[in-house]
C-alpha positions in Angstrom: 130.6 103.7 121.4 129.3 104.8 117.9 127.4 108.0 117.7 125.2 106.3 115.1 123.6 104.1 117.8 121.3 106.7 119.3 117.5 106.1 119.1 114.8 107.6 121.5 111.6 109.0 123.1 108.8 108.1 125.2 105.6 107.9 127.5 102.3 106.6 128.9 99.8 104.4 131.0 97.4 101.5 129.9 94.3 99.4 128.7 92.4 96.1 127.5 88.9 95.1 126.2 87.0 93.9 123.1 88.0 95.1 119.7 84.9 96.0 117.8 94.4 125.2 149.3 94.8 126.6 151.9 97.4 129.3 152.8 98.9 131.5 150.1 102.4 132.6 149.4 103.4 136.1 148.4 104.2 135.9 144.6 106.0 138.3 142.4 103.1 139.0 140.0 104.2 140.0 136.5 102.3 140.1 133.2 104.6 137.7 131.4 104.2 133.9 131.7 107.7 133.6 133.2 107.9 134.9 136.7 111.5 135.3 137.7 112.6 133.4 140.8 116.2 133.1 142.0 117.7 129.7 141.4 117.9 127.6 144.5 120.8 125.2 145.0 121.4 122.9 147.9 124.6 121.1 148.7 123.0 118.4 150.7 120.9 115.6 149.3 118.3 115.9 152.0 119.4 112.5 153.4 117.0 112.9 156.4 114.1 112.1 154.0 113.3 108.4 154.5 112.9 107.8 150.7 116.4 109.2 150.1 117.9 107.2 152.9 116.4 104.1 151.4 117.6 105.1 147.9 121.1 105.8 149.1 121.2 102.4 150.8 120.2 100.7 147.6 122.8 102.6 145.6 125.6 101.7 148.1 124.7 98.0 148.0 124.5 97.9 144.2 127.9 99.7 143.9 129.5 97.1 146.2 128.1 94.1 144.3 129.7 92.2 141.4 127.1 93.6 139.0 126.7 97.3 140.0 123.1 97.7 138.8 120.0 98.7 140.6 117.3 96.2 139.6 113.6 96.8 139.5 112.2 96.8 143.1 108.9 95.1 142.0 109.5 92.6 139.2 107.8 89.3 138.3 109.8 86.2 137.5 109.8 86.9 133.8 111.1 90.4 134.3 113.9 89.1 136.5 114.9 86.6 133.8 114.9 89.4 131.2 117.1 91.6 133.5 119.6 88.8 134.0 119.8 88.0 130.2 120.4 91.7 129.4 123.1 92.0 132.1 125.0 89.0 130.6 125.3 90.7 127.2 128.9 91.8 126.6 127.8 95.2 125.2 125.9 95.9 128.5 128.8 94.6 130.7 131.2 96.9 128.9 129.2 99.9 130.1 129.1 98.9 133.8 132.7 99.9 134.8 135.1 102.6 133.9 137.7 101.0 131.5 140.7 102.9 133.1 140.0 102.6 136.8 137.6 99.6 136.8 135.4 101.7 139.2 131.7 100.9 138.8 129.2 103.2 137.1 125.8 103.7 138.7 123.4 101.9 136.3 119.7 101.2 136.9 117.0 99.1 135.2 114.2 101.6 134.6 111.7 99.4 132.8 111.1 95.8 131.6 108.2 94.9 129.4 107.0 92.7 126.5 108.2 94.0 123.1 105.7 95.9 121.1 104.5 94.5 117.7 106.6 96.9 115.6 109.8 95.9 117.6 109.5 92.2 116.9 112.1 91.0 114.3 110.7 88.9 111.4 110.4 85.3 112.2 110.4 85.7 116.0 107.7 85.2 118.6 106.7 88.5 120.2 105.4 86.9 123.4 109.0 85.7 124.2 110.7 89.0 123.5 111.2 91.6 126.3 112.6 95.1 126.2 114.9 96.0 129.0 115.7 99.7 129.5 118.7 100.7 131.5 120.2 104.1 132.4 123.9 104.8 133.1 124.0 107.9 135.3 127.7 108.5 134.9 127.8 108.4 131.1 124.2 109.8 130.7 123.3 107.0 128.3 120.3 104.8 127.7 120.8 101.1 127.0 117.9 99.2 125.3 118.3 95.5 125.3 115.9 93.2 123.4 116.0 89.7 125.0 114.4 86.3 124.3 113.3 84.9 127.7 112.4 81.5 126.2 115.8 80.9 124.6 117.6 82.8 127.4 119.6 85.0 125.0 120.1 88.6 124.0 118.7 89.6 120.6 120.0 93.2 120.3 121.5 96.0 122.3 121.3 99.7 121.3 123.2 102.4 123.0 121.7 105.9 123.1 124.1 108.7 124.4 122.7 111.8 126.1 119.2 110.3 126.6 117.2 108.9 129.5 114.5 106.3 129.6 111.0 106.9 130.8 110.7 106.9 134.6 109.3 104.0 136.5 106.9 104.4 139.4 109.7 104.2 142.1 111.6 107.2 140.6 108.4 109.1 140.0 107.4 108.7 143.6 110.9 109.7 144.7 110.7 113.0 142.7 107.3 113.8 144.2 108.6 113.2 147.8 111.6 115.4 147.2 109.4 118.1 145.8 106.7 118.1 148.5 109.2 118.0 151.3 111.4 120.7 150.0 111.4 123.9 152.2 111.6 126.0 149.0 108.5 124.5 147.6 106.6 124.8 150.9 107.6 128.5 151.3 106.6 129.3 147.7 103.2 127.7 148.0 102.6 128.8 151.5 101.7 125.3 152.7 103.1 121.7 152.4 101.5 120.1 149.4 100.3 116.5 149.2 101.9 114.2 146.7 98.6 113.8 144.8 98.7 117.5 144.0 101.8 117.1 141.9 101.3 116.7 138.1 103.8 115.9 135.3 106.1 114.2 137.9 107.5 111.7 135.4 108.1 114.0 132.5 111.7 115.0 131.8 112.7 118.7 132.0 115.7 121.0 131.8 117.1 124.0 133.6 119.9 126.2 132.5 122.9 126.9 134.8 122.4 123.5 136.5 123.4 120.0 135.5 119.9 119.6 134.2 120.8 121.9 131.3 120.5 120.1 127.9 119.6 117.0 129.9 123.0 116.3 131.2 121.4 114.9 134.4 118.1 113.0 134.8 115.7 115.8 135.8 111.9 116.0 136.2 109.6 118.7 137.3 106.6 117.8 139.6 104.3 120.8 139.1 101.7 122.4 141.4 99.0 124.7 140.1 97.8 127.6 142.3 95.9 130.8 141.7 96.4 130.8 137.9 100.1 130.0 138.2 102.2 126.8 138.1 105.1 126.2 140.4 107.8 123.9 138.9 109.8 122.0 141.4 112.8 120.9 139.3 114.3 117.8 140.8 117.7 116.3 139.8 117.3 112.5 140.2 120.9 111.9 139.4 121.9 113.8 142.6 118.5 113.3 144.3 117.8 116.9 145.2 115.8 120.0 144.3 117.8 122.3 142.1 115.4 125.1 141.5 111.8 126.3 141.4 110.1 128.4 138.7 106.7 130.0 138.2 104.7 130.1 135.0 101.4 131.8 134.2 98.7 129.4 133.2 95.5 131.4 133.7 92.2 130.0 135.1 89.8 127.5 133.7 86.6 125.7 134.6 86.6 122.5 136.5 88.1 119.3 135.0 85.6 117.1 133.3 86.3 113.6 134.5 85.2 110.8 132.3 84.3 107.7 134.3 84.6 105.5 131.2 88.2 106.5 130.7 89.7 103.2 132.1 87.4 101.1 129.9 88.3 103.1 126.9 92.0 102.7 127.8 91.5 98.9 127.9 90.1 98.9 124.5 92.8 101.1 123.0 95.5 99.0 124.6 94.1 95.7 123.4 93.0 96.7 119.9 95.3 99.4 118.8 98.6 98.9 120.8 99.0 95.2 120.9 97.6 94.7 117.3 98.8 96.2 114.0 95.9 97.3 111.9 95.7 97.4 108.1 94.0 99.9 105.9 93.1 99.8 102.2 91.3 102.9 100.9 91.2 105.2 97.9 94.2 103.6 96.3 96.2 103.8 99.5 97.3 100.7 101.5 99.1 100.7 104.9 99.5 99.3 108.4 99.2 101.4 111.5 99.6 101.0 115.3 99.7 103.2 118.4 103.2 103.0 119.8 104.3 103.3 123.4 106.2 106.5 122.9 106.2 107.5 119.2 102.5 108.3 118.6 100.5 106.7 115.8 103.0 105.0 113.5 102.1 104.2 109.9 104.2 101.7 107.9 104.4 99.9 104.6 102.5 102.7 102.9 101.6 102.0 99.3 99.9 104.2 96.7 98.4 102.4 93.7 100.6 99.4 94.4 103.9 101.2 94.8 105.7 101.4 98.2 106.2 105.1 99.0 106.8 105.3 102.8 108.6 102.7 105.0 107.2 104.4 108.1 106.2 107.7 109.7 105.6 108.7 113.3 105.6 111.5 115.9 108.7 111.0 118.0 108.6 113.8 120.6 106.9 117.0 121.8 109.5 119.5 123.1 107.8 122.2 125.1 109.8 125.2 126.4 108.6 128.0 128.7 111.7 130.1 129.0 114.2 131.4 126.5 116.7 132.3 129.2 116.4 129.7 132.0 115.6 126.8 129.6 112.9 124.8 131.4 110.0 122.9 130.1 109.0 119.3 129.3 110.3 116.6 126.9 107.0 114.9 126.1 106.2 111.7 124.2 102.8 110.4 123.1 101.6 106.9 122.8 99.8 104.0 124.4 98.6 104.2 128.0 101.1 101.5 129.1 104.5 101.0 130.7 105.2 104.7 131.4 104.3 107.5 133.8 104.1 110.3 131.2 100.9 112.3 131.2 99.8 112.5 127.5 98.4 109.2 126.3 96.0 108.0 123.6 92.5 109.2 124.6 90.6 107.5 121.8 91.0 104.9 119.1 92.4 106.1 115.7 89.8 107.9 113.7 89.1 107.6 110.0 87.2 110.3 108.2 86.7 111.7 104.7 88.8 114.6 103.5 86.4 117.2 102.1 87.6 120.2 100.1 85.4 122.6 98.2 82.4 120.3 99.0 84.1 117.3 97.3 85.8 114.2 98.8 89.4 114.4 97.9 90.9 111.7 100.1 90.7 110.6 103.8 92.2 111.3 107.2 93.7 109.0 109.8 93.8 110.9 113.1 94.8 110.2 116.7 94.2 112.2 119.9 96.5 112.1 122.9 95.2 113.8 126.1 96.1 114.4 129.7 93.5 113.2 132.1 92.6 116.6 133.5 92.6 118.5 130.2 91.6 121.4 129.7 92.9 122.3 133.2 96.3 124.1 133.4 99.4 121.9 133.1 97.4 119.4 131.0 98.1 118.7 127.3 96.1 117.7 124.3 97.9 116.7 121.1 96.5 115.5 117.8 98.4 113.6 115.2 97.0 113.7 111.7 97.8 111.9 108.4 96.0 113.2 105.3 96.0 111.0 102.1 94.7 112.4 98.9 93.3 110.6 95.9 95.9 112.2 93.6 98.8 110.8 95.5 99.6 113.7 97.9 99.9 113.1 101.6 100.5 115.3 104.6 102.0 114.4 108.0 100.6 116.9 110.6 100.4 117.5 114.3 98.8 120.0 116.6 98.7 121.2 120.2 95.3 122.1 121.6 96.8 123.7 124.8 96.6 124.6 127.6 99.9 123.4 128.9 101.9 125.0 131.8 102.2 128.5 130.5 100.9 131.1 128.1 104.3 131.8 126.6 105.4 128.4 125.5 107.0 127.1 122.3 106.0 123.6 121.1 108.4 121.6 118.9 106.9 118.3 117.6 109.5 116.0 116.1 108.3 113.9 113.2 110.2 111.2 111.4 109.5 109.9 107.9 111.4 107.0 106.3 111.0 107.0 102.5 110.9 103.9 100.4 113.7 103.3 97.9 117.5 102.9 98.3 118.6 105.3 95.5 117.1 108.6 96.6 118.5 112.1 96.3 117.4 115.1 98.4 117.4 118.6 96.8 116.7 122.1 98.0 115.2 124.9 95.9 117.4 127.9 95.2 116.8 130.8 92.9 119.0 129.1 90.4 117.2 125.8 90.6 117.3 122.5 92.5 120.6 121.9 94.4 121.3 118.4 95.7 122.5 117.8 99.2 125.6 115.7 99.2 125.8 114.9 102.9 123.5 114.7 105.9 122.5 118.1 107.2 119.8 120.3 108.6 118.3 123.7 107.6 115.9 126.1 109.3 112.8 127.5 107.4 112.8 131.3 107.9 112.1 134.6 106.3 115.0 134.1 103.9 113.8 130.7 102.6 113.1 130.5 98.9 110.3 128.4 97.4 109.2 127.3 93.9 106.2 129.2 92.5 104.1 126.3 93.9 105.5 126.8 97.4 107.9 123.8 97.4 111.1 124.0 99.4 112.6 120.5 98.9 112.4 117.4 96.7 113.2 113.8 97.4 113.4 111.6 94.3 115.3 108.7 92.7 117.3 108.7 89.4 114.1 108.3 87.4 112.6 111.4 88.9 110.0 109.5 90.9 109.4 111.0 94.3 107.9 113.9 96.2 108.2 117.7 96.6 108.1 118.9 100.2 105.9 121.9 100.9 106.4 123.2 104.4 103.6 124.9 106.4 103.3 128.6 105.7 99.7 129.0 106.9 98.3 127.8 103.6 96.6 124.5 104.5 93.3 125.9 105.9 93.7 124.4 109.4 94.5 127.6 111.2 98.3 127.0 111.1 100.4 130.2 111.0 103.6 128.7 109.6 106.0 126.1 110.8 109.4 127.8 111.1 110.6 124.3 110.8 114.0 122.6 111.2 114.4 119.9 108.5 117.0 117.2 108.8 118.0 114.6 106.3 119.8 111.4 107.4 120.9 108.2 105.8 118.7 105.3 106.8 120.4 102.6 108.9 117.8 100.0 109.9 120.6 97.8 111.1 121.6 100.4 113.6 118.0 101.2 114.5 118.3 104.9 114.2 114.6 105.4 115.1 113.0 102.4 113.4 111.8 101.0 116.8 110.3 103.1 119.5 112.5 106.0 120.7 112.8 107.4 124.2 112.6 111.2 124.1 115.1 112.2 121.5 116.2 115.6 122.7 116.0 118.2 125.5 112.9 120.2 126.0 114.3 123.6 125.6 117.0 124.0 123.0 116.3 126.9 120.7 118.9 125.9 118.1 119.0 122.9 115.8 119.8 120.5 118.6 116.3 119.0 118.8 117.5 115.4 118.7 117.8 114.3 115.0 121.2 116.0 114.8 122.5 113.1 116.9 122.2 110.9 113.8 124.3 113.4 111.8 127.0 114.7 114.0 130.0 114.6 114.3 130.7 113.1 110.9 127.8 113.6 108.4 127.5 110.7 105.9 126.9 111.0 102.1 123.3 110.8 101.1 123.4 110.7 97.3 121.6 107.7 95.8 120.8 106.4 99.3 117.9 105.4 101.5 116.8 108.5 103.3 114.9 109.7 106.4 113.4 113.2 106.8 113.0 114.7 110.2 110.6 117.7 110.5 110.6 119.8 113.7 108.1 122.7 113.6 108.2 125.6 116.1 104.9 126.8 117.4 104.5 129.7 119.8 101.3 129.6 121.9 99.2 132.7 122.7 96.3 133.4 125.1 95.7 137.0 123.9 92.0 137.5 123.4 91.2 137.3 119.7 94.6 135.8 118.8 94.6 132.5 120.7 96.9 129.8 119.4 97.9 126.4 120.9 95.3 127.3 123.6 92.0 126.2 125.1 89.4 128.1 127.1 86.5 126.9 129.2 83.3 128.9 129.1 79.8 128.6 130.6 77.0 127.7 128.2 73.5 127.4 129.7 75.0 126.8 133.1 77.6 124.1 132.1 81.3 124.4 131.2 82.3 123.8 127.6 85.7 124.1 125.9 86.8 126.3 123.0 90.1 125.1 121.4 92.5 127.1 119.3 94.8 124.4 117.8 98.1 125.1 116.2 98.6 122.7 113.3 101.9 122.1 111.6 103.4 119.7 109.2 104.5 119.4 105.5 102.6 118.3 102.5 104.3 115.9 100.0 103.3 116.2 96.4 104.2 113.6 93.8 106.9 114.7 91.3 105.2 114.6 87.9 
């Protein structure tokens, strides 16, 4: 298995339309967002729970069959055909059994759905292509198979080590049932919660000192909000048990503002912006864009004054961590409200607006909002993805969190991927002695020791003729309230034939790593490739610390009463680099 075959990400739920408390538990109340709670481990798998008994029976029957794979419980005839085509592919078959002992691995089909527009190879019919997502629990790998149900043949298979696909409804429900029936959860809350009280049940998590650490097992965290705090019930779906509970401080807020038109809006977003690639031609810029299932708003084939400058750019993940010691949080993805149980989905159509600076129009903005249904309530998220295009050829790829999330002491790490045009590029870093070219794939952290040119540039990507862009990282200078990105920057050699992120990725890394292991390093390690005179991809991972301190709010939202009704005040934390043409 090649370490180069590792894409990712993920998320969401769907659309279509025309295109124009009772008892209370004693809590250890501390001022910090992280309220210490002893780790709870159970040796049994709570086999008395009917859902687990049924699950174990399915697993046993699958392991005893010729093809040891748990298929979708509810699948239509086309999905069944897609499953069988995928399971006939030799690459998939090679991952179903241990090569030495011939013992079966536990493998499960998580999702089967029609391929998205950006995943359809040139010359093929999208309506006949289906994406089959499988997970091998023993090896902790995701298998993505693209199959042609009309021709009954496999088109491609990608193997992604140390990743898990988006959960389907069955697994989401299983996690909720384990959580609400766990004695530890019931004792902590002081009552037995109902399944409908659980939020973020399908979003992947981590927890240090368990097999959930660094996403070694498939783990999620159904979360319950009570009295200004959030109880995380961390469930290991590989072993089907609760492995721990944790409290975070979320504060109080006004009631959620439900929007009855949400479903109708979802339908329109799905039909007009997820199933259809849009084109844009404005102010010398020309491009295509589409909302993906799990990688946010993707732009592609970006031209400036007739010259191709960007192959594609997108927002792969949001990693949200709430503890530096216990390592728990969420690995979020943003995208269309379809084929996923993740909570943060497109809440509007892409928005175009003028870019005004100093009272003058200097370009335009393409912006997309992703929002949890109950935002701004605790444990709900609001993310914005923003592309700025300037008349002079500059562009900026930005992202922001508007809070509130599941804690007042979280760190947000958005993972952005930018594939640059050209096959003969070099990447250089500014040092006091001048520009120094990187010879191999690598990463670097922006910190207090980073040096910049007098203009504030840190990197340069350019071809032999000098045509290219300077990279200016966020240091609080862009006028959007950003306080500095403290960003990890990774440079990898582009390999479209290996699909290292060209198509939609499942979540690319664990929620809570504080080092460089945010996901892009998987395309570098263990043997970095040479990147001189090569097609290059830049990955940018900002690190944003939220704050609810009065007068210093950041990545946060508050509700307030105005003339007797609740309104919201947001404190966004914008991040993202500016790219300036090399003169």
